[in-house]
C-alpha positions as CSV (number, residue, x, y, z in Angstrom):
1,X,14.6,-7.4,-51.9
2,X,16.5,-8.9,-54.2
3,X,18.6,-7.6,-56.4
4,X,20.3,-9.6,-59.6
5,X,24.1,-8.0,-59.2
6,X,24.7,-10.0,-62.7
7,X,23.0,-11.9,-65.5
8,X,22.0,-15.4,-64.5
9,X,24.3,-14.7,-60.9
10,X,21.9,-15.9,-58.0
11,X,19.6,-13.2,-56.3
12,X,21.0,-12.3,-52.7
13,X,18.5,-10.7,-50.4
14,X,19.4,-6.7,-49.4
15,X,17.5,-5.2,-46.2
16,X,17.3,-2.1,-44.8
17,X,18.2,-1.0,-41.3
18,X,14.4,-0.2,-40.8
19,X,13.5,-3.6,-42.3
20,X,15.8,-5.5,-39.9
21,X,14.8,-3.7,-36.9
22,X,11.5,-4.8,-38.3
23,X,12.1,-8.3,-38.1
24,X,13.7,-7.8,-34.9
25,X,10.5,-6.3,-33.2
26,X,8.6,-8.9,-34.5
27,X,10.6,-12.5,-33.2
28,X,10.4,-10.9,-29.8
29,X,6.6,-9.5,-29.7
30,X,5.9,-13.3,-31.7
31,X,8.6,-15.3,-29.3
32,X,10.5,-16.7,-32.0
33,X,13.3,-17.1,-29.5
34,X,15.6,-18.5,-31.7
35,X,15.6,-15.7,-34.1
36,X,15.9,-13.7,-31.7
37,X,19.2,-15.3,-30.6
38,X,20.0,-14.8,-34.1
39,X,19.6,-11.1,-33.6
40,X,21.1,-10.2,-30.6
41,X,24.1,-12.8,-31.1
42,X,24.8,-10.7,-34.2
43,X,24.3,-7.2,-32.1
44,X,21.2,-6.6,-32.1
45,X,20.6,-4.2,-29.2
46,X,18.2,-5.5,-26.4
47,X,17.4,-2.0,-25.2
48,X,16.8,-0.7,-29.0
49,X,13.1,1.6,-29.2
50,X,10.7,1.3,-31.9
51,X,8.9,4.3,-32.9
52,X,6.6,4.2,-30.2
53,X,9.5,3.4,-27.7
54,X,8.6,0.0,-27.2
55,X,12.1,-2.2,-26.3
56,X,11.9,-5.6,-27.2
57,X,11.6,-6.6,-23.7
58,X,8.5,-4.8,-23.4
59,X,6.9,-6.0,-26.8
60,X,7.6,-9.8,-25.5
61,X,6.4,-9.2,-22.2
62,X,3.1,-7.4,-23.1
63,X,2.7,-10.6,-25.6
64,X,3.2,-13.5,-22.7
65,X,6.5,-14.1,-24.2
66,X,8.3,-15.4,-21.9
67,X,10.9,-17.2,-22.9
68,X,12.1,-14.3,-24.9
69,X,11.3,-11.9,-22.1
70,X,13.9,-14.4,-20.4
71,X,16.3,-14.7,-23.3
72,X,16.3,-11.1,-22.8
73,X,16.6,-10.2,-19.9
74,X,19.5,-12.8,-19.9
75,X,20.9,-10.9,-22.8
76,X,21.2,-6.7,-21.5
77,X,17.5,-6.1,-21.9
78,X,17.2,-2.6,-19.3
79,X,14.4,-4.3,-17.1
80,X,12.8,-0.9,-16.5
81,X,12.8,0.4,-19.9
82,X,10.1,2.9,-20.1
83,X,7.9,2.9,-23.6
84,X,7.3,7.1,-25.2
85,X,4.7,6.9,-22.9
86,X,6.3,5.8,-19.9
87,X,5.3,2.3,-18.9
88,X,7.5,0.0,-18.3
89,X,7.3,-4.3,-19.3
90,X,5.6,-4.5,-15.4
91,X,3.3,-2.3,-16.5
92,X,2.5,-4.2,-19.1
93,X,1.8,-7.5,-18.0
94,X,0.0,-5.9,-15.3
95,X,-2.5,-4.8,-17.1
96,X,-2.7,-8.1,-19.0
97,X,-2.5,-10.3,-15.6
98,X,0.4,-12.1,-16.8
99,X,1.0,-13.1,-13.0
100,X,4.2,-15.6,-14.1
101,X,5.8,-12.9,-16.2
102,X,5.3,-10.5,-13.2
103,X,7.0,-12.5,-11.2
104,X,9.7,-13.1,-13.9
105,X,10.5,-9.5,-13.9
106,X,10.4,-8.6,-10.4
107,X,12.9,-11.6,-10.4
108,X,15.6,-9.6,-12.6
109,X,14.7,-6.7,-10.9
110,X,11.9,-4.5,-12.5
111,X,10.7,-1.7,-10.1
112,X,7.1,-2.2,-8.3
113,X,6.1,0.7,-7.6
114,X,7.6,2.7,-11.6
115,X,5.4,5.1,-12.6
116,X,4.1,6.2,-16.1
117,X,4.6,9.5,-17.9
118,X,1.0,10.0,-15.7
119,X,2.0,8.8,-12.6
120,X,0.5,5.2,-12.9
121,X,1.7,2.2,-11.7
122,X,1.4,-1.7,-12.1
123,X,-0.7,-1.2,-9.3
124,X,-3.0,0.9,-10.6
125,X,-3.1,-0.4,-13.8
126,X,-4.0,-4.2,-11.7
127,X,-7.1,-1.9,-10.4
128,X,-8.1,0.2,-13.0
129,X,-8.5,-3.8,-15.0
130,X,-10.0,-5.7,-12.2
131,X,-6.4,-7.8,-12.5
132,X,-7.4,-9.4,-9.1
133,X,-5.0,-12.0,-8.2
134,X,-2.1,-9.5,-9.9
135,X,-2.9,-6.1,-7.6
136,X,-2.4,-8.7,-5.1
137,X,0.7,-10.7,-5.6
138,X,2.0,-6.6,-6.6
139,X,0.4,-5.5,-3.0
140,X,2.4,-8.5,-1.0
141,X,5.6,-7.0,-2.9
142,X,5.1,-4.3,-1.5
143,X,3.1,-2.3,-3.8
144,X,2.6,1.4,-2.1
145,X,-1.2,1.3,-3.0
146,X,-0.5,5.6,-1.1
147,X,1.0,6.8,-4.8
148,X,-1.0,9.0,-6.6
149,X,-1.5,9.7,-10.4
150,X,-1.8,12.8,-12.6
151,X,-5.0,13.1,-11.4
152,X,-4.9,12.4,-8.4
153,X,-6.2,9.1,-7.9
154,X,-4.3,6.3,-5.7
155,X,-5.4,2.2,-6.0
156,X,-7.9,2.6,-3.7
157,X,-9.3,5.4,-5.5
158,X,-9.3,3.3,-8.4
159,X,-10.9,0.0,-7.2
160,X,-14.3,2.6,-5.7
161,X,-14.4,4.0,-8.9
162,X,-14.4,0.3,-10.7
163,X,-16.6,-1.1,-8.1
164,X,-14.2,-3.2,-7.6
165,X,-15.0,-4.5,-4.0
166,X,-12.5,-7.2,-3.1
167,X,-9.5,-5.4,-4.1
168,X,-10.7,-2.5,-2.4
169,X,-10.9,-4.2,1.0
170,X,-7.5,-5.8,0.5
171,X,-5.8,-2.3,-0.4
172,X,-7.4,-1.1,3.2
173,X,-6.2,-4.1,4.5
174,X,-2.8,-3.2,3.5
175,X,-2.9,0.6,4.1
176,X,-3.4,-0.7,7.6
177,X,0.1,-1.5,9.9
């Protein structure tokens, strides 16, 4: 919003808190690292949430913005913050299959088996969406394939339902000592 304070005076920009927050979240989602750093330097909370419960970290990670994700983690973003449905950034990158961002989040302390509100873990998301490389990596990081979601499914039953033979075999192998 541009306001004119006096005739002939230069206009000054005036933004509402909602507009500023929207710009901050957009910077995270779009990976505008310099702008994101400016917001953080000005005191923006790296753990604030939008109307969907998304934090800047969740938005940056889900949208593949590794540099923005790293910046947010360095500046105090909670690695296991949860959105309105209880999902973490790791759940989002497991769903998308972004292994580099999964590594970054786990290296920052993300919980491998953090379930969302219906009990689905990052491993379950990887299996449900056929992200074989991600599922293999999560298993190697210690993800528990025996955990069950609210419908009683575990990673194995999800892999069987999806017809993912290779994942089914890997999960069966991970369940045996």
